[in-house]
Residue, then its C-alpha position, 0 to 999 in steps of 0.5 A: m500500500t502506498s502512502s496517501s501523501a504520495p501515491s504515485r511516488k516510490a519511497l526513497s532508498k535508504i541511501a537517498c534518505n540518509r543523504l537528504q537528512k544530512e543535506l537538510t541538517e547542513w542546510q539548517v546550520n548553514p543555508p545558502t545565501g538568498f534561500r529559505h527552506k520551507v519546512n514540511d514533513n516530506l523529505q522527498k519534496w522541498k519548497i524553497d524561497v529564492t530571493g534575488a541577489p542584492g544589486m542584481l536584476y532580481e534584487n529583493e524579488t522572491y520566487q518559490l522553487q520546488v525540488e523533488f528527489p527521485v528514489n535513487y538520489p543522489m545517483e539521479a538528479p533532483q527535479a527542480f522547477f519554479v512554482p509559477p509565476g517564476p522569474l522572467h528569465p531567458h532559461i526559465y519557462s513560464n511553466g517553471h521549468i529551468c533549462l540548466d545543464i546540472l539538472y540534467d546531463s551534467w548532474s553529479p552525485a557530488m552535487t547537493v541541493s545547496s549547490v543546485c540553488i547556488s547555480i540557479l541564483s548565479m544563473l539569475s544574477s547573470s541575466p542581462a534582461k527579464e524575458r522568457p526563452a524565445d521558444n517559451d510558448r511552443y515548449v509550454k504547449n508541448c508540456k501539457n498534462g504535467r510533463s516533467p522537465k526531465e522528459t525534455r531533450w534539452w539543448f544547452h547552447d548558451d553559457k552566458v546567462 
């Protein structure tokens, strides 16, 4: 019988549970600047407030990031996306999906939730303009029915933003 809180999710492996407990403890002691974990009782799904860095385009703007961990985390990347409305950014779609290589092809088990958050904040901080990706409408239309960003075949071609 599956848990009523996550009927479609499998339970985390022991390795994933131990790793996430450790990351959560480290986060509580030393959270990354600009991020606040919203405490809940679901270790497999974190909600994190992201506040734009001082002096940057998104300064003092706060967005909610949701991070969901697969059964075999950290061997597999977490799924991270902004709960709409996310920031207007050339690599963030209006459905909250983030085009960032470390969330997909460049993931390493050595990475942590904190390192993912720092990468996302760096991506936000380096943006020259608040705008959606050029293919936003087409992409979002193709992601209907709750399609995961992990099902996308991303093309990482812009390392400036």
